[in-house]
N, C-alpha and C positions, 0 to 999 in steps of 0.2 A: 632540530629535526621536530620536537615536541610542540614548540612554538607555530611552527609552519602547519601541521596536522589541527591545532587547536583553533587557528585562524582562518581554517577552511570549512571545519567541521561547526564553528559557531554560528555562520549565517545559514549554514543547510540544515542546521537544528531548526532554527526558528522559523526556516522556510516550511519545513517538513510539518513543524507544530501548526503553522498557521495552515497547511492542507489541511491537517488533520483534526484541527479544531472546527473546521467547515461540519465534519461529521458529528462532532460533540455538540455544535449549537444544534445542528437538527434534531438529533437525539433530546437534547433538553427542551425545545421548544415542542415538539412533538409530544412529548411526556405531560407537558404543561396543558395539550389538550386531550388526551386520553390514553390510559393502556393499549387502546385498538390502533391511534394513529403510531404509536410509538413503535408496536411490533410490525405494522405495514411497513414505516420508514427503515426500520432495522432488516425486514427481509429483503425490500426492494434493493437499500444500499447492499447488503451481502452479494446481490446477485449483480449488482453493476459493478461493485469491485473486483468479483471473480473476473469478469470482463474485460476492463479495462486495464486490471494490472496485468492478467495474461499477455494482452496484446503491447500495454506499455515493455513489458521485459524484453519483447524482441527487441524495440529499440534502445533499450539499456546496454546494449552491445556498443552503440555507438561513442558511449562515453569511454570505456577502454582504449577503444581504438584510436579516438582524439587525442585522448591525455599521452598516449605513448607516440603519436607525433609530434604534438606539443613538445614534450620532453627531450625530443629530437631534434627540434627547430624547423619542421617540415609544414610550413605554414600552408603552401598551395596543396598539401594532400589532404590536409584539415577541411578546406573548403571542401573539395572533392567528395569527401564521406558526408558532410553536413548537409552538401546539396543531394545526395542521395538517401539519408535520414529521412528527408519531406518526402520523397517518394514511398520510401517505406512507410512512412506513418498515414497516408492516405491509402496502402494499399492495407494494412492492417486496421482501418477505417471500415473498409467493404462490410466485410464478415462481422464486426463489433456492431454495427448497427443494426443489420439482419439477426443477429442474436437477439439483441436487447427488444427489440420490436417484435418477436415472438412473444410477447407478454402472456399470453394465455398457458403457452406449453410450460413457461416456469411455475405459474399460478397451478397448474394442474399438476406438476411434479411436487409442489411444496405443499398442496391441500391444506391451505388454512382456513380459517372461519372466512364466512361470506365477507363479513363487514371487513375484514382485514384485506381480502384479496380484491376490494373494490377502491381501496385506496394504493395498493399496490401495484395496479395494472397501469391507471397512467402516471403513476410516479417512472415505472421502466420506458417508458415511451417519451417521457422528456429528458431523461438521462442519455437515450439513445441520440437525440440531436445535438446533444452537447459533448457526445463523445469524441468525432473528428478534430474540435478544437483541442479537447486535452492531449489527444494522441500527439499532433501537429506541435503544441507546446514543448513536448519534451525533448523536440530538436534543438530550442531553444536552451533547455536546461541542459542536454549533454555539451553542449558548444559552451555554454557559460562556466559550468563547472569544471571543463578538461582543461578549460584555460584560466583556471584560478580566476575567477571572476564570480564567485556564488554571491554577492551580495544585489548583483541583478536580480536574480532568482527570488531572493528572499526579498526584496521591494515591492514585486510584483505579487508573489501570495501574500503579503500584509495586506497589501492594497485592496485584493481580491477580499481577503477576510473582512476587513471592515465596510464591505457592501454586503456581506451577507446575513447579519440580523436585521436592516431594514427590506433587502431583497425577499427575506423568509415571511417577514410579517406582511409584506406586501400582499404577497402570493398565498400565504395561508389562509389569509384574514379577507381578502378582497378589499374591494374599494366600493363605497356606496354615496353618491352623490342626490341629494334633494329625493330619496327615495328610488333612485334608480341605480342599478347595479353596472358598474362602469368595468369591475374587473371580478370576476366569481371566485368567492371562496373557494380553494382547493384542497386545505386542512393538511395533513401530513405530505401530501403528493406538492404543495405548493413548494415546498423544499427542494425538489427536482428540477421545479421549472427554474428555480432562482440559482440553483448551481449551473443549468444551461446558460442561462443567460451569462453569468460571472463570466464564465470558462471561455466564451466567445468573446468576451471585452477583454478578458487577460490575453488571450491571442494576439487580438489587435495592438495592443502596447508591444506584445513582445515582440510583435513585425514591427513596429515602430522603431526600436530598440535595436532590432538585427541592420536596419536599415540607415541608422542615426549615429550610434554608439560610437565613438572612437574605438573602444576594444573589439566591437564587433564586426563593424561594416567592413573590414577589410577582409572577411571571408566570404564576403558576397553571396549570403546564403538567398535573398532574394532574390538573384539574378536566376532566370529561369534556365536550367540545365536538363537536358534529354536523360533519359534513366541510363545508367551503366550498369549494364547485366552481371559484369564481372565482380563490381564492388557491392553489387546489391545481394550477389549470392553470397558473398565472404561475410556478409554482415549477418546476412540470414544463417550461417551455418553458426556463426558465435551466439546469434540471438535467441534462436528457436529452443537451444537448450535452457536459457536464461527465462523467456517467455513459459517455457514448461517449469521450471522452477517456483516461479512466481503464481503460475496456475495451479500447482500442487499446494502452495502456502496458503492462498488465500481462498481457495474452494474448501479447503479442512475446515476454514469458519463459515463458508457459505452453505455446505452439507450440515453442520449443527446446526446453524439456524435453519434450514428446511427441515430435517429430522425434530428438534423441537418446537417446531411450529406445529406438531401436529398433537402437542402435550398443552396446547391452550396459550391465549394471549397473555398470560402473568408469566408463566415461565421464559416463553419467547422474550418479554421486556426486561426479564431478568438478564438473560443473555444478552441480550442487547447493550446493557449498561457493561458488563465483564468484558464483553468484544470491542465496545468503544474505548474502555480504560486500557485495554492492552494494547489495542491501538497507537494509544496515545503514548504510552511507555515505549514502545517499539520505536519512536521518533529518535530517542536518544542513539541508540543502537545503530539505527539507520544512517543518521548523520555521520558518525563517527567512521561506519563501514564505506562509507562512500567518499569520506574523506581521504582513509586510509588507502582505499582502491586506488584512489585518482592519483596520490602523490607516491604511491609504491610503481604505477604504470608509468609517470613521468621519469621517476627513476631507471625505471628498465629503459624506455624510449632513449634515454642521455647515456646509456651503456653502463649504468652504475648496481648492479644487483646486488652487491653489499649493502648498501642505502634503501635498497627495495626491500630487503630483509628486515631490515632494523625498522623501517617503517613500518611494516606489518605487525611485529610482535610491538611495537611501541603503540601502536592502535588496538591491539588486542589487549594488553594492561589498562589502557585508558577506560576500555568499552566495559570490563570485567568491575574498575571501580565504580563507574558510574552506575551502571545496571544495578550493581548490589546498594547503592543508594537509593535508587528509584525506587527498588523491591522493599526496604527498609518505611520507606513514606508511604508506601501505598497499602502495607500491614498496620501501620499508625494508623493513619487517616481514612480507612476505608468506610468508616461508619459515616462521617460528614462528606465524603466523596458521593456515597451513595443517593446519600439525600440531596442531593444536587440534582440528580435527573429525574424524582419521583417523589410524590409522598404519599404513594399508593402503600400501605404498608403490607400486603401480601407479596408486591414486587419486591421488596428492601429486607425481606423473612430471606429470600432465594439469592438475591444477590449479596449481600455480604458475603457468605460463606464463598462465593463466587471467587471475590475479589483475593483471596486469600489464596486460591489456586492461580490467580491470575498473576499474584505476585512471584510465586515460583519458576510459573510460565516464563516471565520477563526476562529471568536471569540466565535459563536455559536457551531462551530466543536469541537473547544477544550474542550467545555465545556461538552459535551457529550461524548467525548471521556476519558476524567477522570471518570465521573461514569459509563461508562462501562468497563476501566480498573481496579477498586477500584473491584466492582462486581464481578469481575474475581478472585481476589486476594481472595474472601469469596466463590470461586467455583460459583458463580451464573451465568447461563449463558444463560438458556432456555428463561426464560421470557425476557431479553435483545433482543433477536433475535426477537421476537415478536413484540417487541417496534418498532425496526428497519423497520422492513417489513411494518407497518403500516406507520409508521411516513414518510420515505424516499422514498419508492416504493409508497405508496397510496397519500401523501401528496405532496410529492417533486417531482417525478417522472411523476406522473399521473396530478396534480396539474399545474405543468409546462407545460406539453404537451396540457393542456386545455387551459391555457393561451396563450401560443404561436403558437396554429392553430385554435382555437375554438371561443376566446372571441371576436374578432374584426367584424369576419363574418364567415359565414360556410365554411372551407376549403381555408380561405386567414388566412395568419401570419399576425400580429401586426404591424403596423408601427409606427415612432415618437420614444417617448423616449423606451419604452418597446418592444426592438425588439425580435424577437423568441427566441435568446441566450441568453436576459436578464430575458425573463420570466423564462425561467428552471432556472436561478439561484436566482429568488425573489423565487419562489416555494421552493428551496433548503433550503433557509433561515428558513423560514418559518418552514420546515418540523426538521429542528434541533434545532428550538425553542422549538419545542412539545416534542422532543425526549428528549432533556436536562431535560424538569420538569418531565418527566414519571420516567425517568432513576434517578434524583434525589428523588424522592417518592418512587421510590422499593429500593435506597439503605436506606434509612430512616428506611424504614419497616423492612429490613433484621436487621440491628443494633438492632430494638425494639425487634426483635424475638429472636436474638442470647440474648441479656440481662433477657429476659422472662425464657431461659433453664439454 
């Protein structure tokens, strides 16, 4: 069981790291331009991720459904579910593109300095163009993972990562030949243009694999099928709470970035370093959680509930060990790691203590992620969404805002050890501890209910 879990988790980890590395590359390359570019990329990325991850969360329902069917050996039904996943992705893309296209509304909400807004605005327009491809790719991702073929996802994500640096450089710095501008220099916004282009290329490669790969072509995903209202409604019933959970998690970061944008480019850039670091660390927990959920769902589909529980507990133990190691590494090397992003001393002075909080945040985030993923294998998604809303929005975001802007004195940010950025990360740690406890109790109750039946 342990070997199967690691064999599935390892390529998923590499695949997720490749995705997150794109954000890291954007932050690093924007930071080499200026703190303004890095703050703008951080703000734009936070907004994009909020929209993308929330919509993608609805599509995540496809993975546990297909995993159960795969465990039960019901190949034809997997094909039918995957085909409806394509329609669901198209359905989700429409509001997503509209939301991202309303760049001025986001800018007005965030209220960043004019120079930051000038870069964030075209950034949002560019990522809106790439959103449909990103959502459609999740159908390929769900099918490959649920049928235990994660190396295909890893290969495509690594290929996309290989293109990221040259594409960023091209669009950020532009091309001039014989004194004539062939491609204008877009600065930080060029990161988003590169992302959109690469995302569409990755989708095209996934479509080729769906049509020709021996392990995938039998599901006939590329064959046009009409929408099936019944299957779509079932996917939505399971997926909407997952999307809400994803929305809660990511908007906690988004509104942190928006609130901190008011404190200036230096603080916003420091928070971006912390947020990017947390996202990189999270990939460890996410890969293990995805693998655990997939194998547990396959065992449930095959009629082996005992094996499903053992898989869940084994994945939880592995995740705790791995996240503890990541936490220690981040604490020890936070100085050199911060210096990778920028040479601005003012940014580094704020980022260094933030990474200490990020280390604790990661350990607690890993714990709640495992419980959430395990519950999805048992197709329990609604109550976790409520728990995440109360903990992350109420305690994390609301508590962070109160600590940062109200505790010291009305209307004044805190000074000293607990600066505004640190205040949000402290509240985030408390919120994750509460969420982990509640989700753990819920999982225990679900297992007891299953025993009773």
